[in-house]
PDB file of N, CA, C, O and CB in Angstrom:
ATOM      1  N   MET A   1      -1.619  -9.621 -28.825  1.00  0.00           N
ATOM      2  CA  MET A   1      -2.401  -9.148 -27.672  1.00  0.00           C
ATOM      3  C   MET A   1      -1.496  -9.335 -26.470  1.00  0.00           C
ATOM      4  O   MET A   1      -0.913 -10.392 -26.228  1.00  0.00           O
ATOM      5  CB  MET A   1      -3.791  -9.934 -27.502  1.00  0.00           C
ATOM      6  N   SER A   2      -1.418  -8.234 -25.735  1.00  0.00           N
ATOM      7  CA  SER A   2      -0.581  -8.223 -24.494  1.00  0.00           C
ATOM      8  C   SER A   2      -1.562  -8.458 -23.316  1.00  0.00           C
ATOM      9  O   SER A   2      -2.665  -7.910 -23.299  1.00  0.00           O
ATOM     10  CB  SER A   2       0.248  -6.805 -24.318  1.00  0.00           C
ATOM     11  N   ARG A   3      -1.142  -9.274 -22.347  1.00  0.00           N
ATOM     12  CA  ARG A   3      -1.970  -9.475 -21.138  1.00  0.00           C
ATOM     13  C   ARG A   3      -1.135  -9.100 -19.920  1.00  0.00           C
ATOM     14  O   ARG A   3       0.091  -9.214 -19.913  1.00  0.00           O
ATOM     15  CB  ARG A   3      -2.484 -10.969 -21.026  1.00  0.00           C
ATOM     16  N   SER A   4      -1.821  -8.664 -18.929  1.00  0.00           N
ATOM     17  CA  SER A   4      -1.134  -8.395 -17.702  1.00  0.00           C
ATOM     18  C   SER A   4      -2.091  -8.683 -16.524  1.00  0.00           C
ATOM     19  O   SER A   4      -3.306  -8.772 -16.705  1.00  0.00           O
ATOM     20  CB  SER A   4      -0.616  -6.930 -17.677  1.00  0.00           C
ATOM     21  N   ILE A   5      -1.540  -8.820 -15.366  1.00  0.00           N
ATOM     22  CA  ILE A   5      -2.325  -9.073 -14.147  1.00  0.00           C
ATOM     23  C   ILE A   5      -1.955  -7.994 -13.211  1.00  0.00           C
ATOM     24  O   ILE A   5      -0.775  -7.677 -13.060  1.00  0.00           O
ATOM     25  CB  ILE A   5      -2.066 -10.491 -13.522  1.00  0.00           C
ATOM     26  N   ASP A   6      -2.943  -7.403 -12.562  1.00  0.00           N
ATOM     27  CA  ASP A   6      -2.778  -6.425 -11.438  1.00  0.00           C
ATOM     28  C   ASP A   6      -2.699  -7.237 -10.168  1.00  0.00           C
ATOM     29  O   ASP A   6      -3.686  -7.826  -9.725  1.00  0.00           O
ATOM     30  CB  ASP A   6      -3.983  -5.360 -11.363  1.00  0.00           C
ATOM     31  N   LEU A   7      -1.529  -7.264  -9.594  1.00  0.00           N
ATOM     32  CA  LEU A   7      -1.353  -7.941  -8.308  1.00  0.00           C
ATOM     33  C   LEU A   7      -1.409  -6.812  -7.283  1.00  0.00           C
ATOM     34  O   LEU A   7      -0.596  -5.889  -7.233  1.00  0.00           O
ATOM     35  CB  LEU A   7       0.026  -8.789  -8.225  1.00  0.00           C
ATOM     36  N   ASN A   8      -2.496  -6.989  -6.440  1.00  0.00           N
ATOM     37  CA  ASN A   8      -2.799  -5.961  -5.402  1.00  0.00           C
ATOM     38  C   ASN A   8      -2.637  -6.481  -3.996  1.00  0.00           C
ATOM     39  O   ASN A   8      -2.789  -7.675  -3.736  1.00  0.00           O
ATOM     40  CB  ASN A   8      -4.216  -5.444  -5.567  1.00  0.00           C
ATOM     41  N   ALA A   9      -2.338  -5.608  -3.126  1.00  0.00           N
ATOM     42  CA  ALA A   9      -2.186  -5.997  -1.663  1.00  0.00           C
ATOM     43  C   ALA A   9      -2.688  -4.902  -0.774  1.00  0.00           C
ATOM     44  O   ALA A   9      -2.576  -3.722  -1.109  1.00  0.00           O
ATOM     45  CB  ALA A   9      -0.694  -6.303  -1.295  1.00  0.00           C
ATOM     46  N   ASP A  10      -3.258  -5.283   0.389  1.00  0.00           N
ATOM     47  CA  ASP A  10      -3.655  -4.329   1.378  1.00  0.00           C
ATOM     48  C   ASP A  10      -2.413  -4.008   2.263  1.00  0.00           C
ATOM     49  O   ASP A  10      -1.847  -4.937   2.839  1.00  0.00           O
ATOM     50  CB  ASP A  10      -4.859  -4.883   2.227  1.00  0.00           C
ATOM     51  N   LEU A  11      -1.986  -2.781   2.388  1.00  0.00           N
ATOM     52  CA  LEU A  11      -0.827  -2.422   3.118  1.00  0.00           C
ATOM     53  C   LEU A  11      -1.105  -1.321   4.130  1.00  0.00           C
ATOM     54  O   LEU A  11      -2.097  -0.597   4.054  1.00  0.00           O
ATOM     55  CB  LEU A  11       0.238  -2.012   2.184  1.00  0.00           C
ATOM     56  N   GLY A  12      -0.206  -1.234   5.055  1.00  0.00           N
ATOM     57  CA  GLY A  12      -0.319  -0.189   6.111  1.00  0.00           C
ATOM     58  C   GLY A  12      -1.249  -0.573   7.225  1.00  0.00           C
ATOM     59  O   GLY A  12      -1.604   0.279   8.039  1.00  0.00           O
ATOM     60  N   GLU A  13      -1.656  -1.800   7.297  1.00  0.00           N
ATOM     61  CA  GLU A  13      -2.621  -2.152   8.403  1.00  0.00           C
ATOM     62  C   GLU A  13      -1.907  -2.386   9.753  1.00  0.00           C
ATOM     63  O   GLU A  13      -2.533  -2.357  10.812  1.00  0.00           O
ATOM     64  CB  GLU A  13      -3.429  -3.446   8.024  1.00  0.00           C
ATOM     65  N   GLU A  14      -0.638  -2.607   9.688  1.00  0.00           N
ATOM     66  CA  GLU A  14       0.141  -2.794  10.897  1.00  0.00           C
ATOM     67  C   GLU A  14       1.290  -1.755  10.767  1.00  0.00           C
ATOM     68  O   GLU A  14       2.318  -2.062  10.163  1.00  0.00           O
ATOM     69  CB  GLU A  14       0.678  -4.329  11.057  1.00  0.00           C
ATOM     70  N   PRO A  15       1.129  -0.545  11.323  1.00  0.00           N
ATOM     71  CA  PRO A  15       2.247   0.439  11.229  1.00  0.00           C
ATOM     72  C   PRO A  15       3.580  -0.054  11.636  1.00  0.00           C
ATOM     73  O   PRO A  15       4.573   0.417  11.082  1.00  0.00           O
ATOM     74  CB  PRO A  15       1.954   1.603  12.040  1.00  0.00           C
ATOM     75  N   GLY A  16       3.696  -0.957  12.553  1.00  0.00           N
ATOM     76  CA  GLY A  16       4.962  -1.500  12.997  1.00  0.00           C
ATOM     77  C   GLY A  16       5.593  -2.459  11.927  1.00  0.00           C
ATOM     78  O   GLY A  16       6.743  -2.864  12.096  1.00  0.00           O
ATOM     79  N   GLU A  17       4.917  -2.798  10.914  1.00  0.00           N
ATOM     80  CA  GLU A  17       5.433  -3.634   9.865  1.00  0.00           C
ATOM     81  C   GLU A  17       5.648  -2.937   8.466  1.00  0.00           C
ATOM     82  O   GLU A  17       5.503  -3.547   7.407  1.00  0.00           O
ATOM     83  CB  GLU A  17       4.502  -4.775   9.710  1.00  0.00           C
ATOM     84  N   GLN A  18       5.995  -1.652   8.549  1.00  0.00           N
ATOM     85  CA  GLN A  18       6.165  -0.891   7.375  1.00  0.00           C
ATOM     86  C   GLN A  18       7.301  -1.473   6.435  1.00  0.00           C
ATOM     87  O   GLN A  18       7.180  -1.494   5.210  1.00  0.00           O
ATOM     88  CB  GLN A  18       6.463   0.541   7.777  1.00  0.00           C
ATOM     89  N   ALA A  19       8.321  -1.905   7.054  1.00  0.00           N
ATOM     90  CA  ALA A  19       9.437  -2.432   6.217  1.00  0.00           C
ATOM     91  C   ALA A  19       8.947  -3.691   5.408  1.00  0.00           C
ATOM     92  O   ALA A  19       9.330  -3.883   4.255  1.00  0.00           O
ATOM     93  CB  ALA A  19      10.702  -2.816   7.148  1.00  0.00           C
ATOM     94  N   ARG A  20       8.123  -4.500   6.032  1.00  0.00           N
ATOM     95  CA  ARG A  20       7.650  -5.679   5.295  1.00  0.00           C
ATOM     96  C   ARG A  20       6.702  -5.247   4.152  1.00  0.00           C
ATOM     97  O   ARG A  20       6.756  -5.826   3.067  1.00  0.00           O
ATOM     98  CB  ARG A  20       6.922  -6.674   6.265  1.00  0.00           C
ATOM     99  N   ASP A  21       5.818  -4.216   4.387  1.00  0.00           N
ATOM    100  CA  ASP A  21       4.903  -3.795   3.421  1.00  0.00           C
ATOM    101  C   ASP A  21       5.627  -3.104   2.241  1.00  0.00           C
ATOM    102  O   ASP A  21       5.251  -3.247   1.078  1.00  0.00           O
ATOM    103  CB  ASP A  21       3.894  -2.893   4.056  1.00  0.00           C
ATOM    104  N   ILE A  22       6.733  -2.314   2.623  1.00  0.00           N
ATOM    105  CA  ILE A  22       7.494  -1.684   1.555  1.00  0.00           C
ATOM    106  C   ILE A  22       8.235  -2.760   0.663  1.00  0.00           C
ATOM    107  O   ILE A  22       8.338  -2.601  -0.553  1.00  0.00           O
ATOM    108  CB  ILE A  22       8.523  -0.680   2.179  1.00  0.00           C
ATOM    109  N   ALA A  23       8.718  -3.798   1.284  1.00  0.00           N
ATOM    110  CA  ALA A  23       9.408  -4.850   0.563  1.00  0.00           C
ATOM    111  C   ALA A  23       8.446  -5.505  -0.418  1.00  0.00           C
ATOM    112  O   ALA A  23       8.870  -5.880  -1.511  1.00  0.00           O
ATOM    113  CB  ALA A  23       9.996  -5.893   1.537  1.00  0.00           C
ATOM    114  N   LEU A  24       7.129  -5.665  -0.066  1.00  0.00           N
ATOM    115  CA  LEU A  24       6.116  -6.250  -0.872  1.00  0.00           C
ATOM    116  C   LEU A  24       5.904  -5.447  -2.201  1.00  0.00           C
ATOM    117  O   LEU A  24       5.466  -5.975  -3.223  1.00  0.00           O
ATOM    118  CB  LEU A  24       4.826  -6.331  -0.064  1.00  0.00           C
ATOM    119  N   MET A  25       6.237  -4.184  -2.106  1.00  0.00           N
ATOM    120  CA  MET A  25       6.002  -3.294  -3.315  1.00  0.00           C
ATOM    121  C   MET A  25       6.856  -3.652  -4.458  1.00  0.00           C
ATOM    122  O   MET A  25       6.619  -3.213  -5.584  1.00  0.00           O
ATOM    123  CB  MET A  25       6.250  -1.837  -2.991  1.00  0.00           C
ATOM    124  N   ARG A  26       7.925  -4.500  -4.182  1.00  0.00           N
ATOM    125  CA  ARG A  26       8.735  -4.902  -5.338  1.00  0.00           C
ATOM    126  C   ARG A  26       8.036  -5.837  -6.282  1.00  0.00           C
ATOM    127  O   ARG A  26       8.441  -5.991  -7.434  1.00  0.00           O
ATOM    128  CB  ARG A  26       9.981  -5.542  -4.879  1.00  0.00           C
ATOM    129  N   VAL A  27       6.946  -6.486  -5.781  1.00  0.00           N
ATOM    130  CA  VAL A  27       6.265  -7.551  -6.578  1.00  0.00           C
ATOM    131  C   VAL A  27       4.862  -7.256  -6.829  1.00  0.00           C
ATOM    132  O   VAL A  27       4.221  -8.130  -7.413  1.00  0.00           O
ATOM    133  CB  VAL A  27       6.343  -8.868  -5.907  1.00  0.00           C
ATOM    134  N   ILE A  28       4.250  -6.145  -6.480  1.00  0.00           N
ATOM    135  CA  ILE A  28       2.886  -5.783  -6.728  1.00  0.00           C
ATOM    136  C   ILE A  28       2.785  -4.636  -7.722  1.00  0.00           C
ATOM    137  O   ILE A  28       3.755  -3.913  -7.952  1.00  0.00           O
ATOM    138  CB  ILE A  28       2.209  -5.423  -5.441  1.00  0.00           C
ATOM    139  N   SER A  29       1.606  -4.476  -8.306  1.00  0.00           N
ATOM    140  CA  SER A  29       1.392  -3.298  -9.215  1.00  0.00           C
ATOM    141  C   SER A  29       0.426  -2.302  -8.602  1.00  0.00           C
ATOM    142  O   SER A  29       0.377  -1.166  -9.074  1.00  0.00           O
ATOM    143  CB  SER A  29       0.844  -3.756 -10.601  1.00  0.00           C
ATOM    144  N   SER A  30      -0.357  -2.656  -7.566  1.00  0.00           N
ATOM    145  CA  SER A  30      -1.213  -1.743  -6.966  1.00  0.00           C
ATOM    146  C   SER A  30      -1.388  -2.118  -5.515  1.00  0.00           C
ATOM    147  O   SER A  30      -1.138  -3.261  -5.132  1.00  0.00           O
ATOM    148  CB  SER A  30      -2.508  -1.684  -7.691  1.00  0.00           C
ATOM    149  N   CYS A  31      -1.837  -1.120  -4.660  1.00  0.00           N
ATOM    150  CA  CYS A  31      -1.987  -1.392  -3.229  1.00  0.00           C
ATOM    151  C   CYS A  31      -3.169  -0.624  -2.704  1.00  0.00           C
ATOM    152  O   CYS A  31      -3.559   0.394  -3.275  1.00  0.00           O
ATOM    153  CB  CYS A  31      -0.710  -1.021  -2.445  1.00  0.00           C
ATOM    154  N   ASN A  32      -3.720  -1.083  -1.662  1.00  0.00           N
ATOM    155  CA  ASN A  32      -4.854  -0.391  -0.908  1.00  0.00           C
ATOM    156  C   ASN A  32      -4.155  -0.027   0.460  1.00  0.00           C
ATOM    157  O   ASN A  32      -3.688  -0.900   1.191  1.00  0.00           O
ATOM    158  CB  ASN A  32      -6.268  -1.405  -0.696  1.00  0.00           C
ATOM    159  N   ILE A  33      -4.115   1.216   0.735  1.00  0.00           N
ATOM    160  CA  ILE A  33      -3.445   1.754   1.997  1.00  0.00           C
ATOM    161  C   ILE A  33      -4.495   1.988   3.045  1.00  0.00           C
ATOM    162  O   ILE A  33      -5.463   2.722   2.846  1.00  0.00           O
ATOM    163  CB  ILE A  33      -2.652   3.115   1.727  1.00  0.00           C
ATOM    164  N   ALA A  34      -4.269   1.323   4.204  1.00  0.00           N
ATOM    165  CA  ALA A  34      -5.165   1.458   5.375  1.00  0.00           C
ATOM    166  C   ALA A  34      -5.266   2.948   5.772  1.00  0.00           C
ATOM    167  O   ALA A  34      -4.282   3.679   5.877  1.00  0.00           O
ATOM    168  CB  ALA A  34      -4.633   0.591   6.596  1.00  0.00           C
ATOM    169  N   CYS A  35      -6.515   3.325   5.979  1.00  0.00           N
ATOM    170  CA  CYS A  35      -6.737   4.742   6.320  1.00  0.00           C
ATOM    171  C   CYS A  35      -7.350   4.915   7.691  1.00  0.00           C
ATOM    172  O   CYS A  35      -8.227   4.160   8.110  1.00  0.00           O
ATOM    173  CB  CYS A  35      -7.630   5.399   5.288  1.00  0.00           C
ATOM    174  N   GLY A  36      -6.865   5.924   8.370  1.00  0.00           N
ATOM    175  CA  GLY A  36      -7.350   6.351   9.639  1.00  0.00           C
ATOM    176  C   GLY A  36      -7.894   5.306  10.595  1.00  0.00           C
ATOM    177  O   GLY A  36      -7.135   4.551  11.203  1.00  0.00           O
ATOM    178  N   GLY A  37      -9.233   5.268  10.728  1.00  0.00           N
ATOM    179  CA  GLY A  37      -9.912   4.465  11.698  1.00  0.00           C
ATOM    180  C   GLY A  37      -9.674   2.931  11.410  1.00  0.00           C
ATOM    181  O   GLY A  37      -9.826   2.148  12.347  1.00  0.00           O
ATOM    182  N   HIS A  38      -9.336   2.491  10.257  1.00  0.00           N
ATOM    183  CA  HIS A  38      -9.095   1.123   9.969  1.00  0.00           C
ATOM    184  C   HIS A  38      -7.978   0.555  10.744  1.00  0.00           C
ATOM    185  O   HIS A  38      -8.165  -0.368  11.536  1.00  0.00           O
ATOM    186  CB  HIS A  38      -8.848   0.949   8.575  1.00  0.00           C
ATOM    187  N   ALA A  39      -6.783   1.099  10.532  1.00  0.00           N
ATOM    188  CA  ALA A  39      -5.584   0.603  11.224  1.00  0.00           C
ATOM    189  C   ALA A  39      -4.454   1.671  11.095  1.00  0.00           C
ATOM    190  O   ALA A  39      -3.670   1.892  12.019  1.00  0.00           O
ATOM    191  CB  ALA A  39      -5.120  -0.802  10.614  1.00  0.00           C
ATOM    192  N   GLY A  40      -4.414   2.329   9.885  1.00  0.00           N
ATOM    193  CA  GLY A  40      -3.341   3.257   9.628  1.00  0.00           C
ATOM    194  C   GLY A  40      -3.596   4.649  10.296  1.00  0.00           C
ATOM    195  O   GLY A  40      -4.714   4.984  10.687  1.00  0.00           O
ATOM    196  N   ASP A  41      -2.524   5.406  10.396  1.00  0.00           N
ATOM    197  CA  ASP A  41      -2.731   6.775  10.865  1.00  0.00           C
ATOM    198  C   ASP A  41      -2.116   7.749   9.813  1.00  0.00           C
ATOM    199  O   ASP A  41      -1.603   7.304   8.786  1.00  0.00           O
ATOM    200  CB  ASP A  41      -2.076   6.986  12.309  1.00  0.00           C
ATOM    201  N   GLU A  42      -2.170   8.972  10.062  1.00  0.00           N
ATOM    202  CA  GLU A  42      -1.651   9.912   9.083  1.00  0.00           C
ATOM    203  C   GLU A  42      -0.190   9.686   8.694  1.00  0.00           C
ATOM    204  O   GLU A  42       0.167   9.817   7.523  1.00  0.00           O
ATOM    205  CB  GLU A  42      -1.804  11.284   9.608  1.00  0.00           C
ATOM    206  N   ALA A  43       0.618   9.362   9.627  1.00  0.00           N
ATOM    207  CA  ALA A  43       1.997   9.102   9.348  1.00  0.00           C
ATOM    208  C   ALA A  43       2.269   7.854   8.526  1.00  0.00           C
ATOM    209  O   ALA A  43       3.097   7.833   7.615  1.00  0.00           O
ATOM    210  CB  ALA A  43       2.711   9.014  10.595  1.00  0.00           C
ATOM    211  N   SER A  44       1.506   6.781   8.908  1.00  0.00           N
ATOM    212  CA  SER A  44       1.706   5.530   8.175  1.00  0.00           C
ATOM    213  C   SER A  44       1.102   5.636   6.762  1.00  0.00           C
ATOM    214  O   SER A  44       1.605   5.006   5.832  1.00  0.00           O
ATOM    215  CB  SER A  44       1.071   4.340   8.951  1.00  0.00           C
ATOM    216  N   MET A  45       0.061   6.404   6.599  1.00  0.00           N
ATOM    217  CA  MET A  45      -0.497   6.557   5.275  1.00  0.00           C
ATOM    218  C   MET A  45       0.422   7.381   4.394  1.00  0.00           C
ATOM    219  O   MET A  45       0.554   7.092   3.205  1.00  0.00           O
ATOM    220  CB  MET A  45      -1.868   7.196   5.349  1.00  0.00           C
ATOM    221  N   ALA A  46       1.070   8.413   4.959  1.00  0.00           N
ATOM    222  CA  ALA A  46       1.972   9.263   4.173  1.00  0.00           C
ATOM    223  C   ALA A  46       3.243   8.371   3.800  1.00  0.00           C
ATOM    224  O   ALA A  46       3.771   8.475   2.693  1.00  0.00           O
ATOM    225  CB  ALA A  46       2.391  10.614   5.026  1.00  0.00           C
ATOM    226  N   ALA A  47       3.671   7.559   4.701  1.00  0.00           N
ATOM    227  CA  ALA A  47       4.864   6.690   4.403  1.00  0.00           C
ATOM    228  C   ALA A  47       4.581   5.680   3.292  1.00  0.00           C
ATOM    229  O   ALA A  47       5.390   5.450   2.392  1.00  0.00           O
ATOM    230  CB  ALA A  47       5.307   5.921   5.681  1.00  0.00           C
ATOM    231  N   MET A  48       3.429   5.109   3.400  1.00  0.00           N
ATOM    232  CA  MET A  48       3.059   4.088   2.366  1.00  0.00           C
ATOM    233  C   MET A  48       2.806   4.744   0.974  1.00  0.00           C
ATOM    234  O   MET A  48       3.101   4.139  -0.057  1.00  0.00           O
ATOM    235  CB  MET A  48       1.762   3.302   2.822  1.00  0.00           C
ATOM    236  N   LEU A  49       2.284   5.925   0.961  1.00  0.00           N
ATOM    237  CA  LEU A  49       2.099   6.747  -0.290  1.00  0.00           C
ATOM    238  C   LEU A  49       3.465   7.001  -0.916  1.00  0.00           C
ATOM    239  O   LEU A  49       3.678   6.739  -2.100  1.00  0.00           O
ATOM    240  CB  LEU A  49       1.370   8.140   0.018  1.00  0.00           C
ATOM    241  N   ARG A  50       4.415   7.532  -0.079  1.00  0.00           N
ATOM    242  CA  ARG A  50       5.744   7.832  -0.619  1.00  0.00           C
ATOM    243  C   ARG A  50       6.391   6.546  -1.121  1.00  0.00           C
ATOM    244  O   ARG A  50       6.997   6.569  -2.192  1.00  0.00           O
ATOM    245  CB  ARG A  50       6.641   8.514   0.455  1.00  0.00           C
ATOM    246  N   ALA A  51       6.302   5.482  -0.442  1.00  0.00           N
ATOM    247  CA  ALA A  51       6.892   4.210  -0.856  1.00  0.00           C
ATOM    248  C   ALA A  51       6.262   3.716  -2.157  1.00  0.00           C
ATOM    249  O   ALA A  51       6.961   3.246  -3.054  1.00  0.00           O
ATOM    250  CB  ALA A  51       6.723   3.156   0.249  1.00  0.00           C
ATOM    251  N   ALA A  52       4.908   3.829  -2.255  1.00  0.00           N
ATOM    252  CA  ALA A  52       4.257   3.380  -3.508  1.00  0.00           C
ATOM    253  C   ALA A  52       4.731   4.226  -4.722  1.00  0.00           C
ATOM    254  O   ALA A  52       4.968   3.740  -5.827  1.00  0.00           O
ATOM    255  CB  ALA A  52       2.697   3.474  -3.366  1.00  0.00           C
ATOM    256  N   ARG A  53       4.839   5.491  -4.415  1.00  0.00           N
ATOM    257  CA  ARG A  53       5.333   6.388  -5.556  1.00  0.00           C
ATOM    258  C   ARG A  53       6.695   5.995  -6.028  1.00  0.00           C
ATOM    259  O   ARG A  53       6.956   5.861  -7.224  1.00  0.00           O
ATOM    260  CB  ARG A  53       5.386   7.878  -5.124  1.00  0.00           C
ATOM    261  N   ALA A  54       7.575   5.810  -5.043  1.00  0.00           N
ATOM    262  CA  ALA A  54       8.958   5.376  -5.332  1.00  0.00           C
ATOM    263  C   ALA A  54       9.062   4.144  -6.054  1.00  0.00           C
ATOM    264  O   ALA A  54       9.960   3.990  -6.881  1.00  0.00           O
ATOM    265  CB  ALA A  54       9.713   5.231  -4.140  1.00  0.00           C
ATOM    266  N   ALA A  55       8.108   3.141  -5.779  1.00  0.00           N
ATOM    267  CA  ALA A  55       8.162   1.794  -6.358  1.00  0.00           C
ATOM    268  C   ALA A  55       7.397   1.734  -7.645  1.00  0.00           C
ATOM    269  O   ALA A  55       7.468   0.735  -8.361  1.00  0.00           O
ATOM    270  CB  ALA A  55       7.616   0.762  -5.389  1.00  0.00           C
ATOM    271  N   GLY A  56       6.635   2.819  -7.974  1.00  0.00           N
ATOM    272  CA  GLY A  56       5.832   2.750  -9.236  1.00  0.00           C
ATOM    273  C   GLY A  56       4.553   1.982  -9.041  1.00  0.00           C
ATOM    274  O   GLY A  56       3.965   1.518 -10.018  1.00  0.00           O
ATOM    275  N   VAL A  57       4.079   1.825  -7.755  1.00  0.00           N
ATOM    276  CA  VAL A  57       2.884   1.080  -7.449  1.00  0.00           C
ATOM    277  C   VAL A  57       1.745   2.094  -7.395  1.00  0.00           C
ATOM    278  O   VAL A  57       1.878   3.173  -6.818  1.00  0.00           O
ATOM    279  CB  VAL A  57       3.026   0.275  -6.104  1.00  0.00           C
ATOM    280  N   ALA A  58       0.621   1.721  -8.010  1.00  0.00           N
ATOM    281  CA  ALA A  58      -0.655   2.540  -7.983  1.00  0.00           C
ATOM    282  C   ALA A  58      -1.316   2.431  -6.639  1.00  0.00           C
ATOM    283  O   ALA A  58      -1.719   1.329  -6.268  1.00  0.00           O
ATOM    284  CB  ALA A  58      -1.667   2.074  -9.091  1.00  0.00           C
ATOM    285  N   PRO A  59      -1.450   3.447  -5.915  1.00  0.00           N
ATOM    286  CA  PRO A  59      -2.093   3.412  -4.582  1.00  0.00           C
ATOM    287  C   PRO A  59      -3.621   3.609  -4.604  1.00  0.00           C
ATOM    288  O   PRO A  59      -4.164   4.313  -5.455  1.00  0.00           O
ATOM    289  CB  PRO A  59      -1.480   4.479  -3.708  1.00  0.00           C
ATOM    290  N   GLY A  60      -4.261   2.988  -3.677  1.00  0.00           N
ATOM    291  CA  GLY A  60      -5.683   3.263  -3.460  1.00  0.00           C
ATOM    292  C   GLY A  60      -5.965   3.330  -1.928  1.00  0.00           C
ATOM    293  O   GLY A  60      -5.081   3.133  -1.094  1.00  0.00           O
ATOM    294  N   ALA A  61      -7.212   3.610  -1.629  1.00  0.00           N
ATOM    295  CA  ALA A  61      -7.595   3.746  -0.266  1.00  0.00           C
ATOM    296  C   ALA A  61      -8.246   2.466   0.235  1.00  0.00           C
ATOM    297  O   ALA A  61      -8.972   1.802  -0.505  1.00  0.00           O
ATOM    298  CB  ALA A  61      -8.518   4.921  -0.101  1.00  0.00           C
ATOM    299  N   HIS A  62      -7.982   2.113   1.507  1.00  0.00           N
ATOM    300  CA  HIS A  62      -8.655   1.000   2.267  1.00  0.00           C
ATOM    301  C   HIS A  62      -9.234   1.660   3.487  1.00  0.00           C
ATOM    302  O   HIS A  62      -8.616   1.643   4.552  1.00  0.00           O
ATOM    303  CB  HIS A  62      -7.642  -0.210   2.673  1.00  0.00           C
ATOM    304  N   PRO A  63     -10.467   2.271   3.352  1.00  0.00           N
ATOM    305  CA  PRO A  63     -10.995   3.007   4.432  1.00  0.00           C
ATOM    306  C   PRO A  63     -11.637   2.036   5.454  1.00  0.00           C
ATOM    307  O   PRO A  63     -11.875   0.868   5.147  1.00  0.00           O
ATOM    308  CB  PRO A  63     -11.997   4.041   3.917  1.00  0.00           C
ATOM    309  N   SER A  64     -11.910   2.545   6.671  1.00  0.00           N
ATOM    310  CA  SER A  64     -12.563   1.776   7.692  1.00  0.00           C
ATOM    311  C   SER A  64     -14.057   1.773   7.454  1.00  0.00           C
ATOM    312  O   SER A  64     -14.528   2.226   6.411  1.00  0.00           O
ATOM    313  CB  SER A  64     -12.234   2.319   9.068  1.00  0.00           C
ATOM    314  N   TYR A  65     -14.785   1.278   8.394  1.00  0.00           N
ATOM    315  CA  TYR A  65     -16.243   1.181   8.257  1.00  0.00           C
ATOM    316  C   TYR A  65     -16.855   2.545   8.065  1.00  0.00           C
ATOM    317  O   TYR A  65     -18.073   2.662   7.931  1.00  0.00           O
ATOM    318  CB  TYR A  65     -16.860   0.503   9.476  1.00  0.00           C
TER     319      TYR A  65
END
């Protein structure tokens, strides 16, 4: 039997910290990307999606209220 752990992180909440969030993708398997009203904007969401794809990280949405 093979076991694995999905290590997830909320990313893109501080658009000025994209380099830090992209570096985290080396050690996680999935991420929730901040959307629109929460903290991210269209440009930061697109950047995080591209980085997740490049790192093989499964992306998800972290919407605002």
